[in-house]
N, C-alpha and C positions, 0 to 999 in steps of 0.2 A: 918553130910553135910543134902545141903541143898536141895530139892527134886528141887528146881530148875534148878540150879546150873550143870543136867546130863540132860537135854534139849538137844541136838542138834542145835544149829546156826547154821547148815549148813542145816536143810530139808526137805528146796527148795532153792539151790540156783538158779531156772531159773529166780528169784525174783530179785537174788543176787547179780549177776552179771555182767545186764543193770547199773544197777545203779554205783557200783562199777569202769566199768568202763567208763563212763558219769562222776566221778569229775576226774579218771587220766585223761581224758581227757580234762577238764578246767584246771588244774594247768596243765598240758605238751603237750596237741595241742592232738591233731585226730593217730593213728595211732602205730608204735609197741612200742613206749616204755611205751605208754600208754595199751596195750594188756600187753608187759613185768607184767608191775604194777599188774594189774587184777592179771594175771600166777602166780605171790610170793605170792600178798594177800589167793590168798585164801589157795593157799600151805603151809598157813605158818600157818591160819588160824586149815586149816589137825592139823601139826601138835602141837597145844595147844590149838586145840577145848574141852579138858578134863577141861581144866584152863583155859574157858568158864561160867563165873555164871551172869542169867540172869534177878537173880534181883541188879545189875547194869548196867541195861540196855539191852534196843532190840540188836539183832544180828546185826544190819543195822551201829551202833557208834560204839560195836565194830568192826567190820570191816574197817569202818571208820578211826578208828582211826591204824590199822594197815595201810588201806592204806598215810595214810599222811606222819609216819615214811618210808616205801615206795617209793615216792614222792620227800617226800627229803632227799634223797638220791641221785634221778635220779638225782634232781635238784642240787644238791650239786658236781656229778659227770659234770655235762655238766658247772658249773662256774667251775671248772676249768680242764675245755679243752680247751687254748690258744685261745679263744672268739671265738671257731667257733660256729654258727649257728647252729643249728640243725633241718634237715629238719621237717615238718610238712606231712599231704598226708591230702588233699584237698579233702572236701567230694566230690562225682561222680555228679555233678547236671549242670545246668545252667551254666555262669559267672559270671551274680551280684553274685548267691549265693554264690560260688565263694570267693567274692572277696568280701565278707558279714563278711563270717567269717572268709576268713582271715584275715580285717578290728577287727574287734571283736575278734580275737585270739591277734593280734596284740595290744589294746588293756590294755586288760587284763594283757598282761602283761607291761603296763607301770604303774600299780600299785603295791601298798605295798603288801606283801605275806601276811598281814593279812586280804587282804581285797578281795584278788585273793581265798584265803580257803573259804573267807565268803559267795564269789561267789556261787562255786562250790560244798558246803553244799548241796547250796539254786537250784540252776544255777543245778549242775555234778546230785548231788548224789536223788536231786530230796524233798529232806526234811522240813517239817516246821522250821521257829522260831522255836518252844522249842524244837524239832530235836536234831533244831540250840548250842541249850542256852546246853541242858544238853550232846552233844559230846562234848564243848570246857564249857561245867561246866559255861557259862557263867547267868541272868539272860536274860527271853527271853527277858524285852521289851529294854537290851542294844544288842540285838541278833537285832532288827525289826532295835534300831538307828543307829548299826555298815550298817548293813545293804544296810537300808536307803541313808549313808552318803556314801557307796563305793559304788553303781550303780547311784548316782550323782557324783560321781567322775569318773568316767565312761563314763554319756551321755558328762560331760567338753572334754573327752578327744578321747570321737569319735563326738563331733561340731566339737572339729581342726580338726580333718585326716579328716572330708568331710571338712571343707573349701579351709584345703591344697591340697586336692582334688579336688577342683574344680579350686584353682589356677593356677594347676599343667593342667589342661587340655585348660582353657582358655589359655594360653602361648603355650602352646602345635597348637592351632587355629591360630589363630592370625601368621602373614610372618612374617620371618623375615627377618629385614633390616639390610645388608653390609658396 
């Protein structure tokens, strides 16, 4: 048995918990679902910590693999909930920040699953392209290109939302004619 195999992947949970939560929040929205997934990830990690093999990657990559499966379970359950829109908690901040976050969340939700995953790994889990490449088993340059394209798609969606919201504000400001 390798000496690396026994190294505890949860030795520094204070560094890992916020990254796993951020990943889950990017995929599911801030609030109870992301919190539940974070708890489930660490519960499973504790249960299976002896199977962790450091030679196969860093603890964050191992935990993100678990988080990926847990978030997919929640997303699958949502899709079978007869079209109900899940409630998400908005950040406790000024109105503009709340609107910005909700707009971003809605825009990310319009992306395909792969784009959502890459954006969650990059900005939620705060991984570099090289780290993401190891997690998703791709070449670093392929991840960089895919992230660039995903962000371009996200920008187009946000631009479209901005244009639509500007039209709604103008329409609301105009007096109605009967």
